[in-house]
N, C-alpha and C positions, 0 to 999 in steps of 0.2 A: 389093884385091878377091881376095885369096888364099883359095882354097877356097870362094868364093861361087858361088851358083847363081841364074841368072835363068831361070825355067821358061818353057816354050813359051807364047807369047801374052802374056807380060808385057812392059811397056814401061818403060824407064828412061832419062830424059834429064836431064842435069846432076845426076847422083846420085853421091855419094861413099860407098863402103861400106868398112867395116872387114872383118876376117877372118870367114869362115864365116857369111855373111849369105845368106838365101834370100828371093828375091822370087818369090812364088807366081804360078802361072799365072793370067793374066787381070788382074793388078794393073797399074795405071799410076802411075808415080812421075815427076813432072815438077817440076824446080826451074827456076831461071833461071841465066844465065851470071854474074849478079852475086849470086845467092843460091841456091847449090846445096843439095840435100837431103843430109843426112848420116845414115847408118844405122849404129848402133853394133854392135860385135862380138857374134856369136852370136844375132842377131835375125832373126826371120821376119816378113815383111810379107805 
């Protein structure tokens, strides 16, 4: 999660991020303990 940003109001549960990922304000990302969500490098959600 190096250089990644989770903006105010965003939620991330069971999420694996690569470098320089941005999760925008108000977004909700929810995986599960057996199937986490992966977000690739330099990606904005």
